[in-house]
Backbone as CSV, one residue per row, in Angstrom:
resi,resn,N_x,N_y,N_z,CA_x,CA_y,CA_z,C_x,C_y,C_z
1,MET,29.187,98.417,118.756,30.567,99.195,118.164,31.714,98.092,118.083
2,THR,32.535,98.298,116.958,33.633,97.143,116.664,34.632,97.733,116.927
3,ILE,35.533,97.319,117.508,37.302,97.860,117.541,38.025,97.286,117.112
4,HIS,38.714,98.072,116.072,39.698,97.784,115.125,41.355,98.184,115.761
5,PHE,42.246,97.219,115.930,43.470,97.042,116.168,44.379,97.201,115.028
6,ALA,45.278,98.336,114.990,46.470,98.588,114.027,47.452,97.641,114.221
7,ALA,48.029,96.867,113.481,49.201,96.170,113.688,50.224,96.990,114.397
8,ALA,51.172,96.321,115.303,52.269,97.146,115.959,53.579,97.207,114.922
9,ARG,54.323,98.490,115.322,55.530,98.494,113.878,56.607,97.632,114.595
10,SER,57.229,97.263,113.819,58.462,96.372,113.878,59.715,97.464,114.364
11,ALA,60.433,96.789,114.980,61.750,97.612,115.842,62.247,98.152,114.956
12,VAL,62.761,97.380,113.635,63.416,97.773,112.724,62.598,99.121,111.716
13,SER,61.655,99.406,111.695,61.050,100.486,111.047,60.431,101.650,111.759
14,SER,60.956,101.243,112.856,60.455,102.562,113.914,61.107,103.692,114.037
15,PRO,60.387,104.951,114.160,61.504,105.983,113.702,62.445,106.319,115.002
16,VAL,61.678,105.845,116.038,62.332,105.882,117.754,63.655,104.674,117.623
17,ALA,63.433,103.662,117.212,64.830,102.765,117.055,65.638,103.413,116.327
18,ARG,65.246,103.602,114.929,66.408,104.156,113.994,67.251,105.428,114.724
19,ALA,66.490,106.047,115.219,67.119,107.695,115.901,67.889,107.137,116.813
20,LEU,67.772,106.042,117.707,68.392,105.449,118.915,69.471,104.739,118.422
21,SER,69.413,103.773,117.208,70.450,103.026,116.809,71.876,104.101,116.492
22,ARG,72.977,103.152,116.619,74.320,103.646,116.716,74.426,103.272,115.172
23,ARG,75.185,104.341,114.702,75.592,104.560,112.992,76.988,104.318,112.898
24,THR,77.368,103.433,112.013,78.884,103.205,111.755,79.489,104.532,111.372
25,VAL,80.363,105.128,111.772,80.914,106.571,111.151,82.064,106.062,110.373
26,PRO,81.975,107.063,109.109,82.972,106.446,107.985,83.860,107.158,108.222
27,GLN,85.177,106.926,107.621,86.717,107.310,107.523,86.212,108.965,106.983
28,ALA,86.607,109.901,107.819,86.478,111.455,107.327,87.085,111.657,105.605
29,ALA,86.450,112.354,105.116,86.501,112.766,103.737,87.993,113.173,103.589
30,ASN,88.450,114.034,104.546,89.566,114.584,104.384,90.842,113.837,104.901
31,ASP,90.802,112.869,105.366,91.621,111.801,106.155,92.638,111.007,105.207
32,ASN,93.410,111.515,104.413,94.027,111.010,103.102,95.551,110.317,103.707
33,SER,95.664,110.289,104.741,96.859,109.714,105.604,96.796,108.052,105.389
34,SER,97.610,107.358,104.661,97.465,105.747,104.768,98.160,104.671,105.908
35,GLY,99.086,105.655,106.574,99.765,105.354,107.794,100.665,106.239,108.496
36,ASN,101.486,106.129,109.117,102.739,106.570,109.625,103.777,106.873,109.007
37,ASP,103.882,106.257,107.508,105.032,106.944,106.552,105.014,108.013,106.509
38,ASN,104.029,108.842,106.074,104.118,110.095,105.806,104.077,111.241,106.961
39,ASN,104.347,110.907,108.147,104.312,111.624,109.233,105.792,112.507,109.179
40,HIS,106.669,111.925,108.552,107.895,112.927,108.809,107.841,113.964,107.398
41,LEU,107.416,113.343,106.550,107.011,114.302,105.369,105.959,115.372,105.745
42,LEU,104.906,115.005,106.383,104.001,116.044,106.761,104.573,116.639,108.109
43,HIS,105.512,116.388,108.913,106.114,117.535,109.911,107.028,118.205,109.260
44,ALA,107.987,117.630,108.100,108.531,118.909,107.244,107.647,119.980,106.461
45,ALA,106.624,119.430,105.816,105.679,120.470,105.259,105.460,121.178,106.258
46,LEU,104.807,121.111,107.095,104.127,121.946,108.348,105.583,122.914,108.717
47,ARG,106.807,122.162,109.073,107.572,123.249,109.513,107.951,124.408,108.283
48,HIS,108.021,123.897,106.990,108.186,124.305,106.011,107.058,125.838,105.831
49,PHE,105.591,125.371,105.805,104.379,126.448,105.821,104.637,127.019,107.172
50,ALA,105.130,126.921,108.155,105.616,127.880,109.578,106.613,128.879,108.813
51,GLN,107.508,128.325,108.339,108.776,129.503,107.845,108.370,130.444,106.571
52,HIS,107.362,129.970,106.012,107.315,130.642,104.271,105.772,131.070,104.452
53,GLY,104.701,130.333,105.400,103.523,130.892,105.200,102.730,130.459,104.021
54,LEU,101.818,131.380,103.133,101.273,130.700,102.355,101.892,130.685,101.201
55,GLY,103.049,131.225,100.767,103.816,130.867,99.631,104.728,129.573,99.608
56,ALA,104.823,128.828,101.039,105.337,127.808,101.246,105.065,126.760,100.221
57,ALA,103.754,126.679,99.443,104.145,125.612,98.276,105.070,126.019,97.227
58,GLY,105.003,127.558,96.694,105.721,128.096,96.038,107.285,127.885,95.790
59,ALA,107.453,128.005,97.130,108.762,127.684,97.504,109.648,126.313,97.757
60,ALA,108.538,125.366,97.830,108.799,124.063,97.890,108.950,123.706,96.147
61,ARG,108.240,124.399,95.572,108.049,123.868,93.975,109.731,124.426,93.473
62,LYS,109.900,125.523,93.866,111.311,126.458,93.405,112.492,125.315,93.939
63,GLN,112.774,124.633,94.872,113.506,123.889,95.541,113.467,122.564,94.780
64,ALA,112.552,122.143,94.532,111.993,120.738,93.966,112.587,120.960,92.151
65,GLU,112.434,122.259,91.660,112.710,122.414,90.194,114.364,122.814,90.403
66,ASP,114.767,123.567,91.380,116.475,123.668,91.386,116.923,122.213,91.663
67,ALA,116.576,121.408,92.447,117.378,120.306,92.746,117.067,119.289,91.533
68,PHE,116.087,119.369,90.818,115.737,118.732,89.170,116.846,118.909,88.588
69,PHE,117.196,120.401,88.429,117.828,121.129,87.215,119.398,121.215,87.642
70,ALA,119.617,120.553,89.040,121.121,120.021,89.508,121.300,118.755,89.506
71,GLY,120.299,118.066,89.170,120.505,116.513,88.768,120.407,115.649,90.559
72,ASP,119.863,116.259,90.968,119.689,115.645,92.873,118.411,114.968,92.700
73,ARG,118.229,114.111,92.205,117.051,113.183,92.261,116.517,113.059,93.552
74,GLU,117.233,112.709,94.688,116.686,112.919,96.262,116.477,113.582,96.430
75,SER,116.843,115.117,96.425,116.249,116.208,96.971,115.185,116.539,96.218
76,TYR,114.948,116.180,94.809,113.828,116.706,94.019,112.559,115.748,94.553
77,GLU,112.925,114.424,94.999,111.940,113.666,95.243,111.144,114.241,96.492
78,TRP,112.266,114.744,97.551,111.774,115.305,98.983,110.981,116.461,98.538
79,TRP,111.536,117.380,98.088,110.937,118.610,97.790,109.603,118.594,97.145
80,LEU,109.396,117.794,95.973,108.013,117.352,95.504,107.338,116.557,96.471
81,GLY,107.625,115.848,97.110,106.618,115.640,98.539,106.086,116.653,99.189
82,VAL,106.795,117.753,99.684,106.728,118.581,100.417,105.442,119.666,99.586
83,CYS,105.686,119.667,98.609,105.111,120.439,97.586,103.785,119.840,97.502
84,ARG,103.862,118.561,97.142,102.403,117.760,97.106,101.825,117.671,98.646
85,THR,102.128,117.632,99.836,101.552,117.786,100.815,100.981,119.183,101.054
86,LEU,101.550,120.336,100.573,100.802,121.725,100.629,99.972,121.955,99.487
87,ASP,100.205,121.470,98.121,99.656,121.959,97.373,99.387,120.495,95.973
88,ARG,98.649,119.700,96.071,98.484,118.666,95.200,98.970,119.233,93.761
89,ARG,97.918,119.966,93.354,97.958,120.599,91.947,99.439,121.227,91.588
90,MET,99.790,121.743,92.330,101.265,122.505,91.976,101.899,121.415,91.600
91,ALA,102.002,120.238,92.520,103.091,119.052,92.669,102.815,118.338,91.395
92,GLU,101.782,118.151,90.879,101.387,117.619,89.744,102.005,118.231,88.444
93,GLU,101.989,119.627,88.569,102.184,120.213,87.396,103.873,120.331,87.210
94,VAL,104.155,120.636,88.502,106.101,120.216,88.602,106.255,118.761,87.829
95,ALA,105.809,117.729,88.121,105.644,116.463,87.788,105.511,116.281,86.491
96,ARG,104.915,116.846,85.928,104.716,116.778,84.245,105.591,117.565,83.664
97,SER,105.946,118.851,83.998,107.031,119.780,83.614,108.316,119.074,83.508
98,SER,108.577,118.462,84.622,110.102,117.799,84.933,109.875,116.158,83.843
99,ALA,108.801,115.805,83.570,108.944,114.634,82.708,109.064,114.793,81.517
100,LYS,109.156,116.055,80.920,109.495,115.971,79.117,110.582,116.013,78.969
């Protein structure tokens, strides 16, 4: 009777080696922060949300529109940033309507 030996598996293609290997963890999909420069705006948006609840983005939009029509560009940019932090689509709509 002849004995046949199977070739040994390489460590790279071994299911056990793949299961035990460390994988690189990608950046979280919802982590859109590019650094610490947005922390002040983020904290202001969170405080605004705590004060106004689910209507916070709408309140920030109204503040941005009021500042725009008053000619206060700095306040407009601030409130648009707060609105963008809370609701990106709403802020894009405000920016489009104010660009006209």
